[in-house]
C-alpha angles and dihedrals in degrees: 000000000000112000116240132194112285114254101220105146143044098030123163121201117203126185135188105266095222097048109084092187090056092050092050092046091049089060090053092048091051092050092049091053092048090049088055095052102265115145137209105023120175126191125196145133113287087238094053107126095213091053092047092051091050090050091050093055094048103253094145139061095202139016117210111199127197115196139062136300092289090056089051091053091053090047090051091055089054100042104033096075091053098037093240111163118238128211115193127205111195116237094150137080106267111009097190090160094043124081102182118078120213092253095048105056098101091056093046095046089053089056090047092054089050092052092246098139141085134221117239113203118211128193122246130199131220116222125193130190112218130189123174093345092308122115109226097187146326135226139195111234130202101170114016152318113232121197108189151140118291129220096324113087094228129108123250132216115252130183118198123198131184120205090342096310123110110252101180145322120231141194099199148122088262151316127247127209107191142176121229086264089055092049088084093050129055091340090059091050091059094048103271126151123264114245123197110249095241093063121103103216138122116230118208118191134160125234114227096337116198116213086334136108108298103185129101118245123209116209133190122262091252095057121118110214123198121190115192123193125217111183142133091208136047122313127174142178130213133194117214092335096308123147108298119255115220116239128201128215108289096020118140136210112204118200131188139149113290124234087233132080130198115232118210121190110234132187101179127074118266091267090076089089093062092043089054091050092053092046096048096042090057095058139042105232093218096049092092091053091051092049091048091051091050092051091048091052094055 
């Protein structure tokens, strides 16, 4: 592995605020770094406003995150626009985005301080909400944009265009526009293909289509995707699992490649991605919880 400059200063450590074990472990990580000459080291909740402001103005060289995949997504939204590298320590259930296990971080941090790591760059998307030729907001996306039905269990009509040309019309529960990172999330759950993280493509796939095209479509990085909603009941869209935004009939979500990339610190070779796929596909991540509940009920 190519040796990189040692990261031995200006490190922030962020934990999930509702995971006590992550908060406690963050304190241990900070002390380990201080004991090895790293200064300054700051610990806080990932949702701490002061920390987020300091990240936004570039006061750190690395963000260490303790949590699960959702925490990594939130960290990506913060760090992608300023190209701040992220190192994840898995305190969650699956940890598909996170390489370092909770019992491995001392070993991995030693490698980090020696410069024995690499930076893996992952594509982001930019999503915009349009109504009557007015942009109501925009979002940076690491996993996916989902345009779908709301509370009513009825499909909606969706029209997808690419670069101004009609791609397909759907009657479906929803339509997903995903990055290669997002190809192993919701898109995978609805039967989409798995894309290696280094690719620069946009994946479009419907959710529960009814008498409509049911295949995923892989587009180039330069594609401009427009998803228009036609419905007489509630429709919404959500970015990376955030709070849904209500859409009206005729609203559009426009999706294209972002100018930003998320940088993850990696210690394994690039084959780790395929090893993770094999491992996770062979087990249901909630099986252990079910077995534990059964044992506790006996």
